[in-house]
N, C-alpha and C positions, 0 to 999 in steps of 0.2 A: 613330827617327830619327837620324842623326847629329845633327842641328842642335841636340839638346836637350845633347850633350853637347861639340861643337866650340867652343863660345863661353864656355865657364864657365871662364876665365882671368882675370877684371875682377879678382874680391878678393885675385889674387894679389901686385895690385900697391895696393890698397887697404886700409889697417889699419880692423879692425872694431872698432865700438864695444864690443863685445864682450870681445875677446881679454882686458884686464886682469881681467875679472871673472872669466874661466876660470882664470885662473893664478892670483889669489886663491885661491877655491876647489877649485884641485885642490893647493896649500898645505895644508888647513884639513880634506877632508874625502876618503874614502877613496872614493868613486865621484863623479863629477861627469857631469850629462846634458844632452847640449847636443839640445835637439828641433827643429823647424823644420822648414816647409813643402818637399820637394825643388826643389833648385837654389837653395837662397837662401845657398850658401857654407859648408854646416857643415863638408864634407869638407877645404877649404881651410883654412877655421880650424882644426882640430885637427891637420893635418900640416902646419902651415909653421910657421916658426918665430914668435914664441916659442914658442907654444901645443905645437906638435908637437915641438920639440927633445927629444932624448934619450928618445923614448919606442916602441915599438913600434908596428907599426898593422895591421888586420886589418878586410877589409870583409865584409859579408853578401852582398855583390852579388856576391861571386866566388861560384862553385858548388862550388868544392873546401871554402871555409871555411864556405857554408852548409851543407855535407854533414856538415864537423868539428862543429860547430855543434847540429848534430841528434843526432849520434850517441856523442859525446863533448866533450860540455863544459868537462868538468871540466880534462882534458886541453887543450884550445885556451888555454884562461884561465894555464896554465905557460909561450905562448910568450914573456912577456916579463917581466919584475919591474914596469913600469911598463907599461900597455896601452890602447891604444884600440881600439875595436870598433865599427864604424861601420854604420848604419842595422840596428838591435839589434832593430825589432819584429818584423821579418824571423821571428825565433824567441825568440816571448817566455818560454820555457820557458828562456832560456840566462840569463836574469837571476837564476834561482834557483839556477846553479851561482856566476852570483856573486856572492850571498847569502852562499853555503857557505863561497866563499875568503876572503872579507871578513871572518868569523865566526871563522874558523881565523886569519890576518895582518889586521889592522885596520891600513894606514899609511897616510898621506894618499899621494893623488895615483895609487893604486895601478890604478883602471880610470876612463879617460875615453869613455863610450858616447854617441854619438848615435844620432838617430832622426827619420823624418820623419812621426812622429807621437807628439800629447802621450801620455805613458806615466801620466800621471798622470790620464787620462781612462780608460784603459781597464782595467775591473775586473780583468782576471784576471794583472795586471801589477802595479799600483798600489799593492801591499803588499808587492811581493817587495823594497823597498830602505827600505821605510820606517826610519826615523832610520838610516840610513847614506849616504845617497847627496843631493845639492843639485839642483835640477833650473834652469837656463836655456834662456830662448829666443830663437835668433836668429831675427831678421824680416829681411824683405826691407831693402834696403840705403837707407838715409838720404840725404838729398841732402847735408848733412856729410859722409858717408864717400864718395859718389861724386866729392865737391872736394876727396880724400884727408884728409881731417880726422877723426879718430873723437871728434867730440864729440858727447854724448848731446842737446844742446841746453839752452837756458836755464831751463826747465820748475822745476827745485829752485830758485833763484835766485828766479825768479819767484813760487813758492808760498811762498819764507820772508821776501821781502819785506814788510815795514812798513805799507805804504799804496800808494797809485796813484801818487804823485810820488817813491816810492822807486823803482818799476817804469821808470818815465821815466829815471832815471837809469842804470837797467841798460841801458837800448839804445842803442848805438852811435850815434852821430851819421848820418844820411844821408850818403854818397860815391858816388861813380859804381864801388867797387868792391863797396859792400855794398845796392844801387837791391834794389826786390823785383825775385826770380826770376820765371823763367820758368816759373808755374804749371802752365800747358797740356801745357809739354814733359813737367813731373815727373809727370802725371798721367796721359799717354797712354801714358811709358815708362815709368814705376812701379818698383820696386826688386829683380826678377832682375835679377843679373849678365849675363846673356847677353842679355837685352832691351837692357840699359844698352848694350851692346856692338853692338847691330845699327846697322849702316850709315844703313839708310833704313824707311820705316813699313813699307813690303814684306816686309822682313826678319825685322823684329820681329814683323808679324803671322804669319807662315810659322810663327816660334820659338812665341808662344800658341797656335798650332795643335798646334803638334806636343808642347806641354807637358801639355795639354787630353787629347789623345789618352794621353800616357803616363801621367799619373794616374788616367785610368779605367782604361785596360787593363793595368796593372801594380800601383799603389799602393793600388788599393780593394782588389784582390786579398789584400794584405797584410794588410787590416785585414777583411774580411768579404767573403762571398758577396753577390755583386749581380746579379741574375735578369736584369736591363734596363739595360744601358747606357747605351739609348737616351733613356729614359725617366729616369737620371738625370742625363745632359745636357742635358735641358731643366730639370727643375730648377734647375740650375746658371744657367743663361740669366736664368729668372727670379729666381733671388735675385740676380744682379747687377742687373736692372729694378730691386729693390728696396732696394738701397745707402744704406745712411742711413735706410731708413725703419722704424717701429717695428714689430716682426714679427707679422706674421696670419700664425701657422701654420694655420690650418684654410684662408682664402682663397688662402696659397698651394700647398697640395694639392689645392684646388678646382680652381686657374690650370693646375696641372702634368697634370691628371688622375688624381690617386694618390690610396690611400687616406690619411687624416691620417696614422695611426702609419707607414705605408712613410714619406712627407715628412718627418716627426719623424726618421724613424732617419735617413735620406740626409741631411738637416742635423745631426745628430749625427757621422755619419762625415766631412762638410766640417769642421766645428769640431776633430772631432780630430787629421786630417790639416793640419791650419793654414791652411785657405782663408778662412775665416770668423770674422769673430769677432763674438759677442754680447754688446754692450755693455749693461752694466746699468744700472736708473735709478736716480737716488739718489731714496729714498721716502721722506726724513722730512722731514715738514711738520706745521707748528704751527696751521693755519688754509686750506690747500688742498686740495685733489683731485685726486690725482697720477696721471699714466701709470704703469705698475708692468709693464710688457712693454719686453722690451729690443731695444735698434735693431740692426739689420742691418748689418755692415760686413765687405769683404774685406779678406785682410791683406798683399796686392799691389794698389791701385789701380790698375797696369795693366791685371792680368788683368782686373779687373772692367770695365776698360771694353771692352777686349777681347771678353768676353762679353756683354757689351752690344751689340756691333756698334758701338760710337765707338771709330775709328782714325784721324782727322785733326781738325786744328784747327778748323776749319769745321764736324765734326760736334759736337764736342763745345760749339762754341758754340750749335749750334743746339738741343742737348741739353736736355731738360729735368730729365736728371739730373747735368748740371754743378756746380750747389752742393753737391750730395751727393756727389758723388766729389772735389769739393776739403774734405771732412769728411773722406773716407776718407782724403786723403792726410795731414790733418793725424795723424789717429788711425793710421797707420803710425809717425809720428814717434814720439808720443807710448809707443807701445806696444817703439819700442827703449831710449827714456828709463827705462820704467818699470822695465824688466827690471834696467837700471845702479842702478838708484836704493836705497838704502837708509836707515831702512825704506823696503821696496818700499809705493810708494802703489795707491790705489786707484783706476779710472777709473770715469767715471757718465757720465750725459746727466740732462736734469730738464725734465721736461714738463709743465702743469697742463690741465687737462681744460677749462678756458678758454683754453686757446692760448697761453700762456707756455711760453716755452722757453731753454733753453740748452742749446749743443751739447754739450759739456763740463764735468766739475765735475771736477777732481784732487783729492785727498782724501786728507792723510796725519795722521795723530794726528787733534789736535781742529781740523784747520786745512781751509779748504776753497777753490778756486780756479776760480771759474767763465767760461769760456772760449765766445766768441762767434766764430762763423769768416764773413768775407763777401770777395767775391772784388772788389767794386766798389771801386776807385781812391780815391772819395772819400764820407765815412759822415758821418752825422749823427745829433743827438738821437733820432731815431726808432729808428735801430738798435743802441739799447741799451736800451730797452724789457727784455728778455726779462731781461740783467743785472740791471739795476736790481728787478728784480720777484724774484729771487733774492736780493739781496742782503738788500732787506728783511725776506725769508723769516728768513735768518741773519746777522746782523748781526755775532753776538760773532766766530762762525768764518769770515766771509767777508767782511775790511774791505773789499775791492775783486774789479774783475772787469776781464779783458783783452778786447777787440773787437782779432783781427786781420784787416787788411784788405787789399788790393792795393795800395793806395797807399806812397809813398813817409815819409810823415810820422806821428813821433811823437807824440800830444794829444793833450790830457784833455778828453773827451767831456762827461763830470759830475765832481763830484767825488770819486767810486768809481768811475769807468770811464776808463781810460785804452785809447786805441786804439795799435794796435802793427802796423808793416808785417808780414806775410809773411816778408819775406825773416831778417827777426829771430830769427822762430823757427824755420825749416827751415836757415837757413845763416849760423850765428853767426858774426860780422865774423872776420878775423883782425886781430891786434894791430899 
């Protein structure tokens, strides 16, 4: 559909958080790989200044280039001294030619590769560039990027804070310019540039429909043979309805009417193509029995809402998925921050078999930061129970926890738990 391409120009006007990371990596490594779902803005990122300056560019979406990559890959790599190759997952064998070229001449920034698949999860290609490449992920646009500010958010500062009082000092005072944002719109729109540009819900729904159709009919065929696209689409919708839930593959396969190995393979393909993200549990405990299966999220909350048939404010307000989709929105921002953070932190969730839980646990070195997400504008002590349980389990590595909420006030709920407006996490205030 033309709509897939015609609106994909928002990121021309919005700087991306990842741009500086790509530039830094190009100055250090011979191969830089930028991966992410189709339509996240990879091509714009790597072709526009500053990243695309003084680089040759070839895309394997061009049939002539595709043919050259298949028939004469070594010759293709000689097209420019510093070459960008777009959508390299279409010819995985091309990476062997990249490996040979780098081994002959190892120079920083020689190749910039992009792909709509996570090459690290593709066994046939993951070893091709071992020791030669750095891998970066481009996620859908964050709320800060939509606002024109490539700010990864306050997560690193919060993670490094001494205690809850220090976190309070880091949160700017509430003002008309930084009151809690419209999280409903953020959920329904998601972060794909074309969805953000859509003029109304109908246009956005049409774009999502076209995106899913293109994904099913083209992107999947680049990765694997799928015998029944109807079965795959049904599993996608069921996976969207399970956003934010602990993943039970057997139950998902049963509900989709698929053999469990097939459902498992489909989930792997969704993950490899950056559609879903399986959040692992934090499984270290001294005294409690913990849930050890991952939670299922989508990399773009707008697509998840669309697949779950949640397309309006009224529909979201009435949906049992509202809380899970809000968590999914926060996860998308955490993923964007994580790619740019150094050293790269780990993301988890925490849940005990007795029902205590924390939505997200950030881990960097020996420091843990538990985070709970609530949509309510007013929160109380009861909302801090999961955080307090986690803090009691990890008193040395987790000195405090954060409760993100839909209101405008920053306040101390307990000695170790501070409540912070969602807006402070999603769109950092301007100076």
